[in-house]
Structure formats: C-alpha cells, structure tokens
C-alpha positions as CSV (number, residue, x, y, z in Angstrom):
1,M,-33.9,25.1,21.7
2,N,-33.7,25.3,17.9
3,R,-29.9,25.5,17.5
4,T,-28.9,23.3,14.4
5,L,-25.5,22.0,13.3
6,Y,-23.2,24.0,11.2
7,P,-22.8,23.0,7.6
8,P,-20.4,20.4,6.7
9,L,-16.8,21.4,6.9
10,K,-13.7,20.0,5.3
11,P,-10.3,19.8,7.4
12,T,-7.9,22.4,6.4
13,R,-4.8,20.1,7.7
14,C,-4.7,16.6,8.5
15,G,-1.7,14.1,9.4
16,K,-0.4,11.3,11.4
17,L,1.7,11.5,14.8
18,Q,3.7,8.5,15.7
19,V,3.3,8.0,19.6
20,S,4.9,4.8,20.1
21,A,6.6,1.9,18.2
22,C,3.3,0.4,18.1
23,H,0.6,3.4,17.7
24,T,0.2,6.0,15.0
25,L,-2.6,8.5,15.4
26,Y,-4.6,10.3,12.8
27,W,-5.2,14.1,13.5
28,E,-7.0,16.8,11.7
29,E,-7.6,20.5,11.9
30,S,-10.4,22.6,10.8
31,G,-12.2,26.0,11.2
32,D,-10.2,29.4,12.0
33,P,-6.6,28.6,12.6
34,L,-6.7,31.7,14.9
35,G,-9.9,30.9,16.7
36,L,-10.6,29.2,20.1
37,P,-9.1,26.0,20.3
38,V,-11.2,23.0,21.1
39,V,-10.3,19.4,21.2
40,V,-13.0,16.6,20.3
41,L,-12.7,13.6,22.2
42,H,-14.6,10.8,20.6
43,G,-16.6,7.8,22.1
44,G,-16.2,4.1,22.4
45,P,-13.1,3.8,23.0
46,G,-12.6,2.5,19.4
47,A,-15.3,4.6,17.7
48,G,-13.1,7.3,16.2
49,T,-14.2,10.6,14.9
50,V,-16.7,11.4,12.3
51,P,-16.8,14.6,9.9
52,E,-20.2,15.6,11.6
53,H,-18.2,16.2,14.9
54,R,-16.8,19.3,13.0
55,Q,-20.4,20.8,12.9
56,F,-20.8,21.5,16.5
57,F,-18.6,24.4,16.2
58,D,-19.0,27.9,14.5
59,P,-16.0,27.5,11.9
60,Q,-15.4,31.4,12.2
61,Q,-14.9,31.2,15.8
62,Y,-13.3,27.8,16.6
63,R,-10.0,26.2,15.6
64,I,-11.4,22.8,15.6
65,L,-8.9,20.0,16.6
66,M,-9.7,16.2,16.3
67,F,-7.9,12.9,16.3
68,D,-8.7,9.4,16.6
69,Q,-7.4,7.6,19.8
70,R,-5.1,4.7,19.8
71,G,-6.5,1.8,17.9
72,S,-9.6,3.7,16.5
73,G,-10.8,5.2,13.4
74,K,-7.9,6.0,10.8
75,S,-5.2,5.4,13.8
76,M,-3.0,2.4,13.2
77,P,-3.3,-0.5,14.1
78,T,-6.9,-0.9,14.3
79,G,-8.3,-2.4,17.5
80,E,-5.0,-2.8,19.2
81,T,-5.2,-3.2,23.0
82,S,-1.5,-3.5,23.8
83,E,-0.1,0.2,25.0
84,N,-3.6,1.3,25.0
85,T,-4.6,2.9,28.6
86,T,-6.2,5.9,29.7
87,A,-2.8,7.4,31.1
88,L,-1.2,6.8,27.5
89,L,-4.5,8.5,25.9
90,I,-3.7,11.5,28.2
91,E,0.0,11.6,27.3
92,D,-1.2,11.4,23.5
93,I,-3.3,14.5,24.1
94,E,-0.7,16.4,25.4
95,R,1.8,15.6,22.6
96,L,-0.7,16.6,20.3
97,R,-1.5,20.0,22.1
98,E,2.1,20.7,21.9
99,M,2.5,19.8,18.4
100,W,-0.6,22.0,17.6
101,G,1.1,24.9,19.6
102,V,-2.1,25.2,21.9
103,D,-1.8,26.7,25.3
104,S,-5.1,25.9,26.5
105,W,-8.4,24.6,25.1
106,L,-12.0,23.9,25.4
107,L,-12.5,19.9,26.0
108,F,-15.5,18.5,24.2
109,G,-16.3,15.0,24.6
110,G,-19.3,12.6,24.8
111,S,-19.9,9.1,26.2
112,W,-16.2,7.6,26.7
113,G,-15.1,11.0,25.3
114,S,-16.5,12.6,28.6
115,T,-14.6,10.1,30.7
116,L,-11.4,11.0,28.9
117,A,-11.9,14.5,29.1
118,L,-12.4,14.5,32.8
119,A,-9.2,12.1,33.3
120,Y,-7.2,14.7,31.0
121,G,-8.6,17.6,32.9
122,Q,-7.5,16.3,36.1
123,A,-4.2,15.5,35.1
124,F,-3.5,18.8,33.2
125,P,-5.9,21.3,34.8
126,R,-4.0,24.5,33.6
127,R,-4.2,23.3,29.9
128,C,-8.2,23.2,30.2
129,R,-10.5,26.3,29.7
130,G,-13.9,24.4,30.0
131,F,-15.8,21.3,29.2
132,V,-18.7,20.4,27.2
133,L,-19.7,17.1,28.0
134,R,-22.5,14.7,26.7
135,G,-23.9,11.3,27.9
136,V,-21.5,11.4,31.0
137,F,-19.8,8.0,31.6
138,L,-17.7,7.9,34.9
139,C,-16.3,4.4,34.2
140,S,-17.5,3.1,37.6
141,Q,-18.2,-0.7,38.2
142,A,-21.7,-0.1,38.5
143,E,-22.0,1.8,35.2
144,I,-20.3,-1.2,33.5
145,D,-22.3,-3.7,34.9
146,W,-25.5,-1.7,33.6
147,W,-23.9,-1.6,30.3
148,L,-23.5,-5.4,30.3
149,M,-26.8,-6.5,32.2
150,G,-29.1,-3.6,33.0
151,A,-30.3,-3.1,29.6
152,R,-32.3,-6.3,29.8
153,W,-34.8,-4.5,31.6
154,F,-35.6,-2.1,28.7
155,H,-34.2,-4.2,25.7
156,P,-34.7,-8.1,26.8
157,E,-34.7,-9.3,23.4
158,A,-31.4,-7.6,22.4
159,H,-29.9,-8.5,25.6
160,E,-31.0,-12.2,25.1
161,Q,-29.3,-11.9,21.5
162,F,-26.2,-10.4,23.1
163,V,-25.7,-13.2,25.5
164,S,-26.6,-16.2,23.2
165,S,-24.3,-14.7,20.5
166,V,-21.3,-16.1,22.6
167,G,-23.2,-19.1,24.2
168,A,-23.1,-17.6,27.6
169,G,-25.6,-18.0,30.3
170,D,-27.0,-15.7,33.3
171,D,-24.6,-17.4,35.7
172,V,-21.2,-16.6,33.8
173,D,-19.1,-13.5,33.9
174,L,-20.5,-12.0,30.5
175,L,-17.4,-9.7,30.1
176,Q,-15.0,-12.3,30.4
177,V,-16.6,-14.5,27.9
178,Y,-16.7,-11.7,25.4
179,L,-13.1,-11.0,25.9
180,K,-12.2,-14.5,25.2
181,H,-14.1,-14.7,22.1
182,I,-13.1,-11.2,20.7
183,H,-9.4,-11.9,21.5
184,D,-9.7,-15.4,19.6
185,K,-7.2,-15.7,16.9
186,D,-10.1,-17.3,14.5
187,R,-11.4,-14.3,12.6
188,A,-14.8,-16.0,12.3
189,I,-15.0,-16.2,16.0
190,H,-13.8,-12.6,17.0
191,M,-15.6,-11.0,14.3
192,A,-19.0,-12.8,15.2
193,A,-18.3,-11.5,18.7
194,A,-17.3,-7.9,17.7
195,R,-20.4,-7.6,15.6
196,A,-22.7,-9.0,18.3
197,W,-21.1,-6.4,20.6
198,T,-21.5,-3.3,18.6
199,K,-25.0,-4.5,17.4
200,Y,-25.9,-4.7,21.0
201,E,-24.7,-1.1,21.8
202,S,-25.7,0.6,18.7
203,G,-29.2,-0.7,18.6
204,R,-29.7,1.2,22.2
205,V,-28.0,4.8,21.1
206,H,-31.2,6.5,19.8
207,L,-34.4,6.9,21.7
208,A,-36.4,6.0,18.6
209,D,-34.4,2.9,17.1
210,D,-34.5,2.8,13.3
211,G,-33.3,-0.8,13.3
212,D,-30.0,0.3,11.5
213,A,-27.4,-0.9,14.0
214,Y,-25.0,-1.8,11.3
215,C,-21.2,-0.9,11.4
216,E,-18.2,-1.9,9.1
217,D,-16.2,-4.6,10.4
218,A,-13.1,-2.7,11.2
219,T,-15.1,-0.2,13.2
220,A,-16.9,-3.2,15.0
221,F,-13.6,-4.7,15.6
222,A,-12.0,-1.7,17.1
223,I,-15.2,-0.8,19.3
224,A,-15.4,-4.3,20.6
225,R,-11.8,-4.9,21.4
226,L,-11.2,-1.5,22.9
227,E,-14.6,-1.0,25.0
228,S,-14.2,-4.5,26.5
229,S,-10.5,-3.9,27.5
230,Y,-11.2,-0.7,29.0
231,M,-14.3,-2.0,30.8
232,A,-12.3,-5.0,32.3
233,N,-9.8,-2.5,33.6
234,L,-12.3,0.1,34.8
235,G,-10.9,2.5,32.4
236,F,-7.4,1.9,33.9
237,M,-8.5,4.1,36.8
238,S,-9.5,3.5,40.3
239,D,-13.4,3.2,40.8
240,G,-14.8,6.6,41.9
241,Q,-11.6,8.2,40.6
242,L,-13.0,10.8,38.4
243,L,-15.7,12.1,41.3
244,G,-12.9,11.9,43.6
245,H,-10.5,14.1,41.8
246,L,-13.1,16.7,40.8
247,D,-11.7,19.5,42.8
248,R,-8.7,19.7,40.5
249,I,-11.2,21.1,37.6
250,S,-14.3,22.2,39.4
251,H,-13.2,25.7,39.2
252,L,-13.6,25.5,35.5
253,P,-16.8,25.9,33.5
254,A,-18.7,23.1,32.5
255,C,-21.8,22.2,30.5
256,I,-23.3,18.6,30.6
257,V,-25.8,17.5,28.0
258,Q,-27.7,14.4,28.9
259,G,-30.5,12.5,27.3
260,R,-33.2,11.7,29.8
261,Y,-33.8,8.2,28.3
262,D,-30.3,7.5,27.7
263,V,-30.1,3.6,28.4
264,V,-26.3,3.4,27.5
265,C,-25.1,6.0,29.9
266,P,-28.1,6.5,32.3
267,P,-28.4,10.1,33.5
268,L,-27.5,9.6,37.4
269,S,-23.9,9.7,36.3
270,A,-24.4,13.3,34.9
271,Y,-26.4,14.3,38.0
272,R,-23.9,13.1,40.3
273,L,-21.0,14.9,38.5
274,H,-23.2,18.2,38.2
275,R,-24.2,17.9,41.9
276,R,-20.4,17.8,42.8
277,W,-19.3,20.5,40.2
278,N,-20.2,23.9,41.5
279,G,-21.4,26.3,38.9
280,S,-21.6,23.5,36.3
281,V,-24.8,23.7,34.1
282,L,-26.8,20.4,33.6
283,K,-29.1,20.2,30.5
284,I,-31.2,17.2,30.6
285,I,-33.0,16.5,27.1
286,A,-36.5,15.1,27.2
287,N,-37.2,12.9,24.3
288,A,-33.6,12.1,23.7
289,G,-31.3,8.9,24.3
290,H,-27.5,8.8,24.1
291,S,-26.6,9.8,20.6
292,A,-25.0,13.4,20.1
293,F,-27.0,13.7,17.1
294,E,-30.5,13.2,18.6
295,P,-32.2,16.6,17.7
296,G,-32.4,18.0,21.1
297,I,-29.1,16.8,22.2
298,A,-27.4,18.4,19.1
299,S,-29.0,21.6,19.5
300,A,-27.9,21.8,23.2
301,L,-24.3,21.0,22.3
302,V,-24.3,23.8,19.6
303,E,-26.0,26.3,22.1
304,A,-23.3,25.5,24.6
305,T,-20.3,26.0,21.9
306,D,-21.9,29.2,20.8
307,Q,-22.1,30.6,24.3
308,F,-18.6,29.5,25.3
309,W,-16.6,31.3,22.6
310,R,-18.9,34.4,23.4
311,T,-18.5,34.4,27.2
312,E,-16.0,31.3,27.9
313,S,-18.6,30.3,30.4
314,F,-22.1,28.8,30.5
315,G,-24.0,30.8,33.0
316,Q,-25.0,29.2,36.6
317,G,-26.8,26.0,36.6
C-alpha cells in the first residue's frame, strides 16, 4: 500500500449548532458539495476533529462533514459531562444530518469514533451507506480494564507514573480515583490529573513513541473528563451491546483497519467485529500502532475511501 493523504484542505462552510440549553456544537464542511457525503466521527471522546482528518478523502469526490462532539474541540462548553451520553451524541448526529440535508452517508470513525459509528448505525441503519472503522473500541468492560491496567505489561514505567500521579495503589479502583481528581473544583488538582491521563494515553498511541505526548490544557481537560465519564458508564451502553445488535447493520459494507501493535485498542476487538460482520474487510497493518496517521494505517484508510466512492463497497474479506 502506498496511498498517501490528500493535500491540506480548507473548509468551505463552518458554523455552530445549539443542541441543548447547555451544549453548542462546532461543525464544518469541505470538498465537493455535490459529492458522496461522509461524516467523520472523532475519537476520545473529547479529542475533537483536526484539519488532517479532511485529508483521508478525495475532495473532488466527497462532501466531507465534520463536527466536534459535545464538550470536545471547538464545541462548548469544553469538557462538560452533563447532558453528555452516547444516546444524545446519536441525536446530535441526526440533527446535523438533517441540517446538512443528507439522506444517507458513509461513516468514518476511529477509536471512540468507531464506537459511536457503530452505535449510530445500529440506531439509524437506513441512514448509513457503509463504514470505515479504525482502531476498533467496543466499549466493553474488558477493553476499559485493559486501557486502565493492561498497558503495564508493555509500558510499566508509564503505568507506574499514571498510578502515582493521583497517589493511587494497585489495590484501589483507579478509574474512580481519577474521576474524583478530574472533577475536583481545584484547578491545580483537576488539571494535574487531566495532564497525567492524556500523557498516559497519547504516549502509547504510536508504535514508535517519539516522546511528544503533550496536548494543550483545554484538550487534556476535555479528553480526561469525557473519557473517564464514558468509561465509568460503559459508554452509556450495556456490555456487549454493539456486537449484540450488529445484525442491524451487518448487511452494509465495512472496512476495518487495525494496527497489529495497537496497545490502546488491541486487535482482538476488531477481529471479533470482523468475524461477526459477514462481508466486512479487515486490514491488519503490520508495524503500526493506534494512530490514524501511522503510515500504513493512513494508507489503508485512504485506499478504503477511494474504493468506496468508486464502488460503494470494499470487496470481500
């Protein structure tokens, strides 16, 4: 695979949509306004979209629709956990779809974005044309436990720092300790916890760690608050829900791209999803971790979106 990202692209339209008395979403549109609609679902939750997400799509073929989920990115208020559940995010996607005048679209999401894509698709299958999913996260208790504790098998020094940052021990509920610190009213306390949370995660995203695990305080705050909230509530879904309701969308085409050495969202979830989804295509990328911008993963994602606009399928896996 040698596909590369498309050149940088500026949005043609952007705006804000108030979805509740509390939350206002940032949205943007780029590419061909008459092209095949695709909605980009970012990870986290809390991470927000980035301009590079536009570059996974041929701008002459796609109408690229992006937004920041509640409490994320440019949406306001930053890091707000009230009125912030998966069901409400699904409602937001529908309101945006109607605002954009889209009948049906391709869903493109990685990590938490893959979770939300599956949940939305199972709620509104008739609005989906297909799925491109990366770094699959099914939001099961086992995956959450792995995220919190499993990394110590590969990154023991990072995990030790993660635990010690909030003065926790091995015999406590680490997630609950972090929730307490992240929601503390004292900015010094909740920002220290937020920075530790995002450093722990971002330091494991790439196969070859470049040592740069920094993100701005506002982003760290949003990611830590929202990820911990969603993890504590199993994504506001029942354990196993996404695989259990897969029959609602399994007639649709899906391409699943997974890094072989993804230690944030290990390959077993992607494999289980693929095995239950007849006709789906699973591309396990050697020498890749979790990030969408790992060279092999980025190439596979562009290849998938190119193939979909040509055929509205991905072939048989």
